[in-house]
N, CA, C, O and CB atoms as a CASP TS submission, in Angstrom:
PFRMAT TS
TARGET T0000
AUTHOR 0000-0000-0000
METHOD Language model
MODEL 1
PARENT N/A
ATOM      1  N   MET     1       0.835  -1.177   0.000  1.00  0.00           N
ATOM      2  CA  MET     1       0.000   0.000   0.000  1.00  0.00           C
ATOM      3  C   MET     1       0.877   1.236   0.000  1.00  0.00           C
ATOM      4  O   MET     1       2.051   1.183   0.368  1.00  0.00           O
ATOM      5  CB  MET     1      -0.948   0.000   1.203  1.00  0.00           C
ATOM      6  N   ASN     2       0.304   2.330  -0.409  1.00  0.00           N
ATOM      7  CA  ASN     2       1.114   3.542  -0.459  1.00  0.00           C
ATOM      8  C   ASN     2       0.596   4.611   0.505  1.00  0.00           C
ATOM      9  O   ASN     2      -0.340   4.377   1.270  1.00  0.00           O
ATOM     10  CB  ASN     2       1.143   4.093  -1.878  1.00  0.00           C
ATOM     11  N   GLU     3       1.194   5.731   0.453  1.00  0.00           N
ATOM     12  CA  GLU     3       0.872   6.834   1.360  1.00  0.00           C
ATOM     13  C   GLU     3      -0.578   7.291   1.208  1.00  0.00           C
ATOM     14  O   GLU     3      -1.174   7.771   2.173  1.00  0.00           O
ATOM     15  CB  GLU     3       1.811   8.008   1.110  1.00  0.00           C
ATOM     16  N   ARG     4      -1.153   7.151   0.015  1.00  0.00           N
ATOM     17  CA  ARG     4      -2.542   7.601  -0.197  1.00  0.00           C
ATOM     18  C   ARG     4      -3.514   6.819   0.690  1.00  0.00           C
ATOM     19  O   ARG     4      -4.474   7.391   1.207  1.00  0.00           O
ATOM     20  CB  ARG     4      -2.941   7.442  -1.687  1.00  0.00           C
ATOM     21  N   ILE     5      -3.276   5.521   0.870  1.00  0.00           N
ATOM     22  CA  ILE     5      -4.120   4.716   1.752  1.00  0.00           C
ATOM     23  C   ILE     5      -4.039   5.249   3.174  1.00  0.00           C
ATOM     24  O   ILE     5      -5.055   5.373   3.857  1.00  0.00           O
ATOM     25  CB  ILE     5      -3.702   3.230   1.708  1.00  0.00           C
ATOM     26  N   ARG     6      -2.826   5.564   3.615  1.00  0.00           N
ATOM     27  CA  ARG     6      -2.641   6.107   4.967  1.00  0.00           C
ATOM     28  C   ARG     6      -3.383   7.438   5.116  1.00  0.00           C
ATOM     29  O   ARG     6      -4.029   7.674   6.137  1.00  0.00           O
ATOM     30  CB  ARG     6      -1.132   6.296   5.276  1.00  0.00           C
ATOM     31  N   GLU     7      -3.296   8.305   4.110  1.00  0.00           N
ATOM     32  CA  GLU     7      -3.974   9.600   4.167  1.00  0.00           C
ATOM     33  C   GLU     7      -5.491   9.420   4.262  1.00  0.00           C
ATOM     34  O   GLU     7      -6.153  10.107   5.041  1.00  0.00           O
ATOM     35  CB  GLU     7      -3.618  10.445   2.933  1.00  0.00           C
ATOM     36  N   LEU     8      -6.032   8.503   3.474  1.00  0.00           N
ATOM     37  CA  LEU     8      -7.470   8.260   3.507  1.00  0.00           C
ATOM     38  C   LEU     8      -7.900   7.679   4.853  1.00  0.00           C
ATOM     39  O   LEU     8      -8.967   8.017   5.366  1.00  0.00           O
ATOM     40  CB  LEU     8      -7.875   7.316   2.373  1.00  0.00           C
ATOM     41  N   ALA     9      -7.074   6.810   5.419  1.00  0.00           N
ATOM     42  CA  ALA     9      -7.374   6.250   6.747  1.00  0.00           C
ATOM     43  C   ALA     9      -7.419   7.356   7.785  1.00  0.00           C
ATOM     44  O   ALA     9      -8.298   7.369   8.647  1.00  0.00           O
ATOM     45  CB  ALA     9      -6.327   5.188   7.148  1.00  0.00           C
ATOM     46  N   GLU    10      -6.483   8.276   7.705  1.00  0.00           N
ATOM     47  CA  GLU    10      -6.468   9.403   8.644  1.00  0.00           C
ATOM     48  C   GLU    10      -7.708  10.271   8.479  1.00  0.00           C
ATOM     49  O   GLU    10      -8.312  10.685   9.468  1.00  0.00           O
ATOM     50  CB  GLU    10      -5.207  10.251   8.443  1.00  0.00           C
ATOM     51  N   GLN    11      -8.094  10.551   7.224  1.00  0.00           N
ATOM     52  CA  GLN    11      -9.283  11.370   6.976  1.00  0.00           C
ATOM     53  C   GLN    11     -10.541  10.700   7.524  1.00  0.00           C
ATOM     54  O   GLN    11     -11.477  11.375   7.950  1.00  0.00           O
ATOM     55  CB  GLN    11      -9.444  11.636   5.474  1.00  0.00           C
ATOM     56  N   ALA    12     -10.553   9.372   7.510  1.00  0.00           N
ATOM     57  CA  ALA    12     -11.712   8.631   8.006  1.00  0.00           C
ATOM     58  C   ALA    12     -11.653   8.389   9.509  1.00  0.00           C
ATOM     59  O   ALA    12     -12.547   7.766  10.081  1.00  0.00           O
ATOM     60  CB  ALA    12     -11.823   7.309   7.286  1.00  0.00           C
ATOM     61  N   GLY    13     -10.594   8.886  10.146  1.00  0.00           N
ATOM     62  CA  GLY    13     -10.452   8.686  11.579  1.00  0.00           C
ATOM     63  C   GLY    13      -9.971   7.299  11.952  1.00  0.00           C
ATOM     64  O   GLY    13     -10.188   6.845  13.076  1.00  0.00           O
ATOM     65  N   LEU    14      -9.321   6.626  11.020  1.00  0.00           N
ATOM     66  CA  LEU    14      -8.874   5.246  11.242  1.00  0.00           C
ATOM     67  C   LEU    14      -7.367   5.128  11.388  1.00  0.00           C
ATOM     68  O   LEU    14      -6.804   4.059  11.150  1.00  0.00           O
ATOM     69  CB  LEU    14      -9.333   4.370  10.107  1.00  0.00           C
ATOM     70  N   GLU    15      -6.711   6.206  11.774  1.00  0.00           N
ATOM     71  CA  GLU    15      -5.257   6.147  11.868  1.00  0.00           C
ATOM     72  C   GLU    15      -4.771   5.068  12.835  1.00  0.00           C
ATOM     73  O   GLU    15      -3.671   4.541  12.668  1.00  0.00           O
ATOM     74  CB  GLU    15      -4.720   7.488  12.296  1.00  0.00           C
ATOM     75  N   SER    16      -5.573   4.737  13.835  1.00  0.00           N
ATOM     76  CA  SER    16      -5.155   3.693  14.781  1.00  0.00           C
ATOM     77  C   SER    16      -5.132   2.314  14.134  1.00  0.00           C
ATOM     78  O   SER    16      -4.463   1.410  14.636  1.00  0.00           O
ATOM     79  CB  SER    16      -6.084   3.676  15.989  1.00  0.00           C
ATOM     80  N   PHE    17      -5.855   2.136  13.021  1.00  0.00           N
ATOM     81  CA  PHE    17      -5.832   0.865  12.310  1.00  0.00           C
ATOM     82  C   PHE    17      -4.626   0.765  11.385  1.00  0.00           C
ATOM     83  O   PHE    17      -4.273  -0.327  10.942  1.00  0.00           O
ATOM     84  CB  PHE    17      -7.113   0.685  11.515  1.00  0.00           C
ATOM     85  N   TYR    18      -4.004   1.878  11.096  1.00  0.00           N
ATOM     86  CA  TYR    18      -2.946   1.893  10.093  1.00  0.00           C
ATOM     87  C   TYR    18      -1.642   2.418  10.670  1.00  0.00           C
ATOM     88  O   TYR    18      -0.911   3.141   9.992  1.00  0.00           O
ATOM     89  CB  TYR    18      -3.362   2.736   8.897  1.00  0.00           C
ATOM     90  N   VAL    19      -1.349   2.075  11.881  1.00  0.00           N
ATOM     91  CA  VAL    19      -0.066   2.440  12.470  1.00  0.00           C
ATOM     92  C   VAL    19       0.833   1.215  12.463  1.00  0.00           C
ATOM     93  O   VAL    19       0.356   0.081  12.508  1.00  0.00           O
ATOM     94  CB  VAL    19      -0.242   2.995  13.915  1.00  0.00           C
ATOM     95  N   GLU    20       2.128   1.451  12.406  1.00  0.00           N
ATOM     96  CA  GLU    20       3.068   0.352  12.393  1.00  0.00           C
ATOM     97  C   GLU    20       2.886  -0.510  13.626  1.00  0.00           C
ATOM     98  O   GLU    20       2.713   0.001  14.733  1.00  0.00           O
ATOM     99  CB  GLU    20       4.498   0.868  12.308  1.00  0.00           C
ATOM    100  N   TYR    21       2.925  -1.794  13.435  1.00  0.00           N
ATOM    101  CA  TYR    21       2.823  -2.791  14.506  1.00  0.00           C
ATOM    102  C   TYR    21       1.445  -2.861  15.155  1.00  0.00           C
ATOM    103  O   TYR    21       1.297  -3.475  16.211  1.00  0.00           O
ATOM    104  CB  TYR    21       3.844  -2.497  15.561  1.00  0.00           C
ATOM    105  N   SER    22       0.446  -2.251  14.552  1.00  0.00           N
ATOM    106  CA  SER    22      -0.918  -2.402  15.054  1.00  0.00           C
ATOM    107  C   SER    22      -1.370  -3.835  14.756  1.00  0.00           C
ATOM    108  O   SER    22      -1.045  -4.377  13.700  1.00  0.00           O
ATOM    109  CB  SER    22      -1.894  -1.343  14.400  1.00  0.00           C
ATOM    110  N   PRO    23      -2.108  -4.445  15.669  1.00  0.00           N
ATOM    111  CA  PRO    23      -2.603  -5.798  15.380  1.00  0.00           C
ATOM    112  C   PRO    23      -3.585  -5.817  14.212  1.00  0.00           C
ATOM    113  O   PRO    23      -3.848  -6.872  13.635  1.00  0.00           O
ATOM    114  CB  PRO    23      -3.270  -6.385  16.617  1.00  0.00           C
ATOM    115  N   TRP    24      -4.118  -4.662  13.869  1.00  0.00           N
ATOM    116  CA  TRP    24      -5.084  -4.566  12.772  1.00  0.00           C
ATOM    117  C   TRP    24      -4.457  -4.167  11.447  1.00  0.00           C
ATOM    118  O   TRP    24      -5.150  -4.139  10.429  1.00  0.00           O
ATOM    119  CB  TRP    24      -6.153  -3.582  13.124  1.00  0.00           C
ATOM    120  N   GLN    25      -3.176  -3.861  11.429  1.00  0.00           N
ATOM    121  CA  GLN    25      -2.557  -3.322  10.220  1.00  0.00           C
ATOM    122  C   GLN    25      -2.683  -4.260   9.027  1.00  0.00           C
ATOM    123  O   GLN    25      -3.054  -3.822   7.938  1.00  0.00           O
ATOM    124  CB  GLN    25      -1.103  -3.028  10.476  1.00  0.00           C
ATOM    125  N   VAL    26      -2.386  -5.525   9.211  1.00  0.00           N
ATOM    126  CA  VAL    26      -2.442  -6.480   8.093  1.00  0.00           C
ATOM    127  C   VAL    26      -3.862  -6.584   7.564  1.00  0.00           C
ATOM    128  O   VAL    26      -4.081  -6.566   6.353  1.00  0.00           O
ATOM    129  CB  VAL    26      -1.933  -7.874   8.531  1.00  0.00           C
ATOM    130  N   GLU    27      -4.828  -6.693   8.468  1.00  0.00           N
ATOM    131  CA  GLU    27      -6.223  -6.791   8.038  1.00  0.00           C
ATOM    132  C   GLU    27      -6.682  -5.515   7.344  1.00  0.00           C
ATOM    133  O   GLU    27      -7.398  -5.576   6.344  1.00  0.00           O
ATOM    134  CB  GLU    27      -7.127  -7.088   9.233  1.00  0.00           C
ATOM    135  N   PHE    28      -6.279  -4.366   7.862  1.00  0.00           N
ATOM    136  CA  PHE    28      -6.653  -3.090   7.247  1.00  0.00           C
ATOM    137  C   PHE    28      -6.073  -2.979   5.843  1.00  0.00           C
ATOM    138  O   PHE    28      -6.772  -2.581   4.911  1.00  0.00           O
ATOM    139  CB  PHE    28      -6.175  -1.911   8.112  1.00  0.00           C
ATOM    140  N   GLU    29      -4.798  -3.328   5.689  1.00  0.00           N
ATOM    141  CA  GLU    29      -4.166  -3.253   4.373  1.00  0.00           C
ATOM    142  C   GLU    29      -4.838  -4.203   3.394  1.00  0.00           C
ATOM    143  O   GLU    29      -5.027  -3.847   2.231  1.00  0.00           O
ATOM    144  CB  GLU    29      -2.674  -3.572   4.475  1.00  0.00           C
ATOM    145  N   LYS    30      -5.203  -5.405   3.836  1.00  0.00           N
ATOM    146  CA  LYS    30      -5.884  -6.362   2.967  1.00  0.00           C
ATOM    147  C   LYS    30      -7.251  -5.825   2.564  1.00  0.00           C
ATOM    148  O   LYS    30      -7.650  -5.954   1.407  1.00  0.00           O
ATOM    149  CB  LYS    30      -6.027  -7.728   3.667  1.00  0.00           C
ATOM    150  N   PHE    31      -7.975  -5.222   3.510  1.00  0.00           N
ATOM    151  CA  PHE    31      -9.276  -4.638   3.219  1.00  0.00           C
ATOM    152  C   PHE    31      -9.149  -3.532   2.170  1.00  0.00           C
ATOM    153  O   PHE    31      -9.916  -3.493   1.208  1.00  0.00           O
ATOM    154  CB  PHE    31      -9.914  -4.087   4.503  1.00  0.00           C
ATOM    155  N   ALA    32      -8.184  -2.638   2.357  1.00  0.00           N
ATOM    156  CA  ALA    32      -7.963  -1.552   1.402  1.00  0.00           C
ATOM    157  C   ALA    32      -7.597  -2.113   0.030  1.00  0.00           C
ATOM    158  O   ALA    32      -8.080  -1.623  -0.990  1.00  0.00           O
ATOM    159  CB  ALA    32      -6.854  -0.605   1.905  1.00  0.00           C
ATOM    160  N   GLU    33      -6.751  -3.133   0.002  1.00  0.00           N
ATOM    161  CA  GLU    33      -6.350  -3.749  -1.265  1.00  0.00           C
ATOM    162  C   GLU    33      -7.558  -4.358  -1.973  1.00  0.00           C
ATOM    163  O   GLU    33      -7.691  -4.222  -3.189  1.00  0.00           O
ATOM    164  CB  GLU    33      -5.273  -4.827  -1.027  1.00  0.00           C
ATOM    165  N   LEU    34      -8.427  -5.020  -1.239  1.00  0.00           N
ATOM    166  CA  LEU    34      -9.620  -5.624  -1.842  1.00  0.00           C
ATOM    167  C   LEU    34     -10.538  -4.568  -2.448  1.00  0.00           C
ATOM    168  O   LEU    34     -11.115  -4.790  -3.513  1.00  0.00           O
ATOM    169  CB  LEU    34     -10.385  -6.440  -0.800  1.00  0.00           C
ATOM    170  N   ILE    35     -10.680  -3.431  -1.787  1.00  0.00           N
ATOM    171  CA  ILE    35     -11.502  -2.353  -2.334  1.00  0.00           C
ATOM    172  C   ILE    35     -10.888  -1.823  -3.628  1.00  0.00           C
ATOM    173  O   ILE    35     -11.598  -1.614  -4.611  1.00  0.00           O
ATOM    174  CB  ILE    35     -11.656  -1.210  -1.306  1.00  0.00           C
ATOM    175  N   VAL    36      -9.579  -1.608  -3.633  1.00  0.00           N
ATOM    176  CA  VAL    36      -8.906  -1.104  -4.836  1.00  0.00           C
ATOM    177  C   VAL    36      -9.062  -2.101  -5.972  1.00  0.00           C
ATOM    178  O   VAL    36      -9.366  -1.708  -7.098  1.00  0.00           O
ATOM    179  CB  VAL    36      -7.406  -0.834  -4.559  1.00  0.00           C
ATOM    180  N   ARG    37      -8.860  -3.379  -5.699  1.00  0.00           N
ATOM    181  CA  ARG    37      -9.008  -4.410  -6.745  1.00  0.00           C
ATOM    182  C   ARG    37     -10.441  -4.462  -7.278  1.00  0.00           C
ATOM    183  O   ARG    37     -10.647  -4.659  -8.476  1.00  0.00           O
ATOM    184  CB  ARG    37      -8.606  -5.794  -6.195  1.00  0.00           C
ATOM    185  N   GLU    38     -11.423  -4.289  -6.406  1.00  0.00           N
ATOM    186  CA  GLU    38     -12.818  -4.301  -6.841  1.00  0.00           C
ATOM    187  C   GLU    38     -13.102  -3.111  -7.760  1.00  0.00           C
ATOM    188  O   GLU    38     -13.806  -3.259  -8.759  1.00  0.00           O
ATOM    189  CB  GLU    38     -13.764  -4.275  -5.621  1.00  0.00           C
ATOM    190  N   CYS    39     -12.568  -1.945  -7.436  1.00  0.00           N
ATOM    191  CA  CYS    39     -12.732  -0.766  -8.300  1.00  0.00           C
ATOM    192  C   CYS    39     -12.088  -1.001  -9.662  1.00  0.00           C
ATOM    193  O   CYS    39     -12.671  -0.670 -10.694  1.00  0.00           O
ATOM    194  CB  CYS    39     -12.119   0.485  -7.634  1.00  0.00           C
ATOM    195  N   ALA    40     -10.898  -1.566  -9.662  1.00  0.00           N
ATOM    196  CA  ALA    40     -10.213  -1.862 -10.925  1.00  0.00           C
ATOM    197  C   ALA    40     -11.012  -2.885 -11.734  1.00  0.00           C
ATOM    198  O   ALA    40     -11.076  -2.794 -12.959  1.00  0.00           O
ATOM    199  CB  ALA    40      -8.779  -2.388 -10.659  1.00  0.00           C
ATOM    200  N   LYS    41     -11.615  -3.851 -11.056  1.00  0.00           N
ATOM    201  CA  LYS    41     -12.418  -4.875 -11.738  1.00  0.00           C
ATOM    202  C   LYS    41     -13.633  -4.250 -12.415  1.00  0.00           C
ATOM    203  O   LYS    41     -14.014  -4.659 -13.512  1.00  0.00           O
ATOM    204  CB  LYS    41     -12.870  -5.961 -10.742  1.00  0.00           C
ATOM    205  N   VAL    42     -14.237  -3.269 -11.770  1.00  0.00           N
ATOM    206  CA  VAL    42     -15.377  -2.579 -12.382  1.00  0.00           C
ATOM    207  C   VAL    42     -14.953  -1.970 -13.715  1.00  0.00           C
ATOM    208  O   VAL    42     -15.691  -2.055 -14.696  1.00  0.00           O
ATOM    209  CB  VAL    42     -15.936  -1.480 -11.433  1.00  0.00           C
ATOM    210  N   CYS    43     -13.777  -1.360 -13.758  1.00  0.00           N
ATOM    211  CA  CYS    43     -13.268  -0.800 -15.013  1.00  0.00           C
ATOM    212  C   CYS    43     -13.060  -1.892 -16.050  1.00  0.00           C
ATOM    213  O   CYS    43     -13.488  -1.765 -17.198  1.00  0.00           O
ATOM    214  CB  CYS    43     -11.953  -0.046 -14.774  1.00  0.00           C
ATOM    215  N   ARG    44     -12.397  -2.967 -15.634  1.00  0.00           N
ATOM    216  CA  ARG    44     -12.072  -4.042 -16.577  1.00  0.00           C
ATOM    217  C   ARG    44     -13.315  -4.777 -17.079  1.00  0.00           C
ATOM    218  O   ARG    44     -13.292  -5.334 -18.177  1.00  0.00           O
ATOM    219  CB  ARG    44     -11.127  -5.034 -15.923  1.00  0.00           C
ATOM    220  N   ASP    45     -14.375  -4.790 -16.316  1.00  0.00           N
ATOM    221  CA  ASP    45     -15.581  -5.530 -16.687  1.00  0.00           C
ATOM    222  C   ASP    45     -16.526  -4.743 -17.593  1.00  0.00           C
ATOM    223  O   ASP    45     -17.637  -5.197 -17.866  1.00  0.00           O
ATOM    224  CB  ASP    45     -16.314  -5.944 -15.449  1.00  0.00           C
ATOM    225  N   GLN    46     -16.106  -3.585 -18.054  1.00  0.00           N
ATOM    226  CA  GLN    46     -16.938  -2.802 -18.960  1.00  0.00           C
ATOM    227  C   GLN    46     -17.078  -3.556 -20.284  1.00  0.00           C
ATOM    228  O   GLN    46     -16.266  -4.433 -20.580  1.00  0.00           O
ATOM    229  CB  GLN    46     -16.334  -1.382 -19.188  1.00  0.00           C
ATOM    230  N   PRO    47     -18.097  -3.226 -21.086  1.00  0.00           N
ATOM    231  CA  PRO    47     -18.317  -3.939 -22.352  1.00  0.00           C
ATOM    232  C   PRO    47     -17.035  -4.018 -23.187  1.00  0.00           C
ATOM    233  O   PRO    47     -16.236  -3.081 -23.215  1.00  0.00           O
ATOM    234  CB  PRO    47     -19.423  -3.249 -23.161  1.00  0.00           C
ATOM    235  N   ASN    48     -16.860  -5.135 -23.853  1.00  0.00           N
ATOM    236  CA  ASN    48     -15.641  -5.398 -24.606  1.00  0.00           C
ATOM    237  C   ASN    48     -15.702  -4.823 -26.024  1.00  0.00           C
ATOM    238  O   ASN    48     -15.547  -5.546 -27.008  1.00  0.00           O
ATOM    239  CB  ASN    48     -15.385  -6.891 -24.665  1.00  0.00           C
ATOM    240  N   ILE    49     -15.925  -3.538 -26.105  1.00  0.00           N
ATOM    241  CA  ILE    49     -15.803  -2.824 -27.374  1.00  0.00           C
ATOM    242  C   ILE    49     -14.365  -2.357 -27.402  1.00  0.00           C
ATOM    243  O   ILE    49     -13.928  -1.685 -26.468  1.00  0.00           O
ATOM    244  CB  ILE    49     -16.845  -1.611 -27.514  1.00  0.00           C
ATOM    245  N   TYR    50     -13.614  -2.686 -28.437  1.00  0.00           N
ATOM    246  CA  TYR    50     -12.157  -2.548 -28.416  1.00  0.00           C
ATOM    247  C   TYR    50     -11.672  -1.218 -27.863  1.00  0.00           C
ATOM    248  O   TYR    50     -10.845  -1.202 -26.951  1.00  0.00           O
ATOM    249  CB  TYR    50     -11.621  -2.725 -29.792  1.00  0.00           C
ATOM    250  N   ALA    51     -12.158  -0.112 -28.384  1.00  0.00           N
ATOM    251  CA  ALA    51     -11.671   1.197 -27.934  1.00  0.00           C
ATOM    252  C   ALA    51     -11.988   1.411 -26.461  1.00  0.00           C
ATOM    253  O   ALA    51     -11.177   1.962 -25.718  1.00  0.00           O
ATOM    254  CB  ALA    51     -12.291   2.328 -28.779  1.00  0.00           C
ATOM    255  N   MET    52     -13.157   0.978 -26.048  1.00  0.00           N
ATOM    256  CA  MET    52     -13.525   1.125 -24.643  1.00  0.00           C
ATOM    257  C   MET    52     -12.727   0.175 -23.764  1.00  0.00           C
ATOM    258  O   MET    52     -12.365   0.523 -22.640  1.00  0.00           O
ATOM    259  CB  MET    52     -15.017   0.879 -24.456  1.00  0.00           C
ATOM    260  N   LYS    53     -12.448  -1.041 -24.278  1.00  0.00           N
ATOM    261  CA  LYS    53     -11.715  -2.029 -23.494  1.00  0.00           C
ATOM    262  C   LYS    53     -10.310  -1.539 -23.193  1.00  0.00           C
ATOM    263  O   LYS    53      -9.830  -1.705 -22.073  1.00  0.00           O
ATOM    264  CB  LYS    53     -11.661  -3.368 -24.230  1.00  0.00           C
ATOM    265  N   VAL    54      -9.652  -0.947 -24.154  1.00  0.00           N
ATOM    266  CA  VAL    54      -8.314  -0.401 -23.932  1.00  0.00           C
ATOM    267  C   VAL    54      -8.372   0.690 -22.872  1.00  0.00           C
ATOM    268  O   VAL    54      -7.545   0.718 -21.960  1.00  0.00           O
ATOM    269  CB  VAL    54      -7.720   0.154 -25.248  1.00  0.00           C
ATOM    270  N   ALA    55      -9.341   1.582 -22.989  1.00  0.00           N
ATOM    271  CA  ALA    55      -9.477   2.668 -22.021  1.00  0.00           C
ATOM    272  C   ALA    55      -9.800   2.123 -20.631  1.00  0.00           C
ATOM    273  O   ALA    55      -9.272   2.619 -19.636  1.00  0.00           O
ATOM    274  CB  ALA    55     -10.567   3.652 -22.469  1.00  0.00           C
ATOM    275  N   SER    56     -10.654   1.115 -20.555  1.00  0.00           N
ATOM    276  CA  SER    56     -11.015   0.571 -19.242  1.00  0.00           C
ATOM    277  C   SER    56      -9.848  -0.166 -18.605  1.00  0.00           C
ATOM    278  O   SER    56      -9.693  -0.129 -17.384  1.00  0.00           O
ATOM    279  CB  SER    56     -12.213  -0.365 -19.364  1.00  0.00           C
ATOM    280  N   ASP    57      -9.019  -0.840 -19.410  1.00  0.00           N
ATOM    281  CA  ASP    57      -7.812  -1.487 -18.882  1.00  0.00           C
ATOM    282  C   ASP    57      -6.815  -0.446 -18.364  1.00  0.00           C
ATOM    283  O   ASP    57      -6.185  -0.643 -17.325  1.00  0.00           O
ATOM    284  CB  ASP    57      -7.150  -2.358 -19.970  1.00  0.00           C
ATOM    285  N   ILE    58      -6.680   0.649 -19.091  1.00  0.00           N
ATOM    286  CA  ILE    58      -5.788   1.731 -18.653  1.00  0.00           C
ATOM    287  C   ILE    58      -6.317   2.327 -17.347  1.00  0.00           C
ATOM    288  O   ILE    58      -5.546   2.609 -16.429  1.00  0.00           O
ATOM    289  CB  ILE    58      -5.666   2.837 -19.754  1.00  0.00           C
ATOM    290  N   CYS    59      -7.626   2.514 -17.271  1.00  0.00           N
ATOM    291  CA  CYS    59      -8.246   3.037 -16.050  1.00  0.00           C
ATOM    292  C   CYS    59      -7.973   2.102 -14.879  1.00  0.00           C
ATOM    293  O   CYS    59      -7.574   2.557 -13.807  1.00  0.00           O
ATOM    294  CB  CYS    59      -9.768   3.222 -16.244  1.00  0.00           C
ATOM    295  N   ALA    60      -8.178   0.820 -15.064  1.00  0.00           N
ATOM    296  CA  ALA    60      -7.964  -0.159 -13.989  1.00  0.00           C
ATOM    297  C   ALA    60      -6.515  -0.163 -13.535  1.00  0.00           C
ATOM    298  O   ALA    60      -6.240  -0.182 -12.335  1.00  0.00           O
ATOM    299  CB  ALA    60      -8.371  -1.565 -14.451  1.00  0.00           C
ATOM    300  N   THR    61      -5.599  -0.147 -14.469  1.00  0.00           N
ATOM    301  CA  THR    61      -4.175  -0.137 -14.134  1.00  0.00           C
ATOM    302  C   THR    61      -3.808   1.146 -13.402  1.00  0.00           C
ATOM    303  O   THR    61      -3.012   1.117 -12.463  1.00  0.00           O
ATOM    304  CB  THR    61      -3.318  -0.288 -15.403  1.00  0.00           C
ATOM    305  N   SER    62      -4.373   2.260 -13.816  1.00  0.00           N
ATOM    306  CA  SER    62      -4.106   3.538 -13.148  1.00  0.00           C
ATOM    307  C   SER    62      -4.583   3.523 -11.706  1.00  0.00           C
ATOM    308  O   SER    62      -3.899   4.038 -10.821  1.00  0.00           O
ATOM    309  CB  SER    62      -4.776   4.682 -13.901  1.00  0.00           C
ATOM    310  N   ILE    63      -5.745   2.941 -11.461  1.00  0.00           N
ATOM    311  CA  ILE    63      -6.262   2.828 -10.099  1.00  0.00           C
ATOM    312  C   ILE    63      -5.317   1.994  -9.252  1.00  0.00           C
ATOM    313  O   ILE    63      -4.957   2.389  -8.143  1.00  0.00           O
ATOM    314  CB  ILE    63      -7.673   2.210 -10.097  1.00  0.00           C
ATOM    315  N   GLU    64      -4.914   0.838  -9.772  1.00  0.00           N
ATOM    316  CA  GLU    64      -4.007  -0.041  -9.030  1.00  0.00           C
ATOM    317  C   GLU    64      -2.673   0.631  -8.738  1.00  0.00           C
ATOM    318  O   GLU    64      -2.153   0.524  -7.627  1.00  0.00           O
ATOM    319  CB  GLU    64      -3.772  -1.325  -9.806  1.00  0.00           C
ATOM    320  N   GLU    65      -2.122   1.316  -9.716  1.00  0.00           N
ATOM    321  CA  GLU    65      -0.845   2.005  -9.527  1.00  0.00           C
ATOM    322  C   GLU    65      -0.980   3.139  -8.518  1.00  0.00           C
ATOM    323  O   GLU    65      -0.091   3.341  -7.691  1.00  0.00           O
ATOM    324  CB  GLU    65      -0.327   2.548 -10.864  1.00  0.00           C
ATOM    325  N   HIS    66      -2.077   3.876  -8.579  1.00  0.00           N
ATOM    326  CA  HIS    66      -2.279   5.009  -7.681  1.00  0.00           C
ATOM    327  C   HIS    66      -2.265   4.570  -6.222  1.00  0.00           C
ATOM    328  O   HIS    66      -1.745   5.273  -5.355  1.00  0.00           O
ATOM    329  CB  HIS    66      -3.593   5.710  -8.001  1.00  0.00           C
ATOM    330  N   PHE    67      -2.843   3.398  -5.961  1.00  0.00           N
ATOM    331  CA  PHE    67      -2.910   2.899  -4.584  1.00  0.00           C
ATOM    332  C   PHE    67      -1.834   1.873  -4.259  1.00  0.00           C
ATOM    333  O   PHE    67      -1.827   1.306  -3.166  1.00  0.00           O
ATOM    334  CB  PHE    67      -4.258   2.294  -4.332  1.00  0.00           C
ATOM    335  N   GLY    68      -0.922   1.630  -5.199  1.00  0.00           N
ATOM    336  CA  GLY    68       0.191   0.729  -4.929  1.00  0.00           C
ATOM    337  C   GLY    68      -0.191  -0.721  -4.811  1.00  0.00           C
ATOM    338  O   GLY    68       0.413  -1.473  -4.047  1.00  0.00           O
ATOM    339  N   VAL    69      -1.208  -1.121  -5.577  1.00  0.00           N
ATOM    340  CA  VAL    69      -1.648  -2.513  -5.571  1.00  0.00           C
ATOM    341  C   VAL    69      -1.165  -3.165  -6.861  1.00  0.00           C
ATOM    342  O   VAL    69      -1.626  -2.822  -7.949  1.00  0.00           O
ATOM    343  CB  VAL    69      -3.209  -2.623  -5.430  1.00  0.00           C
ATOM    344  N   ALA    70      -0.245  -4.096  -6.735  1.00  0.00           N
ATOM    345  CA  ALA    70       0.278  -4.782  -7.919  1.00  0.00           C
ATOM    346  C   ALA    70      -0.784  -5.704  -8.490  1.00  0.00           C
ATOM    347  O   ALA    70      -1.519  -6.361  -7.753  1.00  0.00           O
ATOM    348  CB  ALA    70       1.558  -5.580  -7.577  1.00  0.00           C
ATOM    349  N   ASN    71      -0.854  -5.742  -9.808  1.00  0.00           N
ATOM    350  CA  ASN    71      -1.830  -6.604 -10.465  1.00  0.00           C
ATOM    351  C   ASN    71      -1.270  -7.968 -10.687  1.00  0.00           C
ATOM    352  O   ASN    71      -1.953  -8.835 -11.232  1.00  0.00           O
ATOM    353  CB  ASN    71      -2.276  -6.016 -11.776  1.00  0.00           C
TER
END
C-alpha cells in the first residue's frame, strides 16, 4: 500500500488501524487492497468494445498504480 491509503485512513479517523505494529494493520491493508481491486475490476468488466476495453484497462491499471496494488 502507499501513502494515499494512509492519508485516507487518517481522513476517516482510522489512523489507529494503520499504524506500524498495530494488530489490525495487516487486516486493514488487505481490506484496502480488496476495495482497490474491486474498483479496478469494475473498469475491466466494462463492455468489450475494443476502444472502450483499452481505455477501461488503462483506467484499472491507473487505479491499481495510484494505490500501490500490484496486479
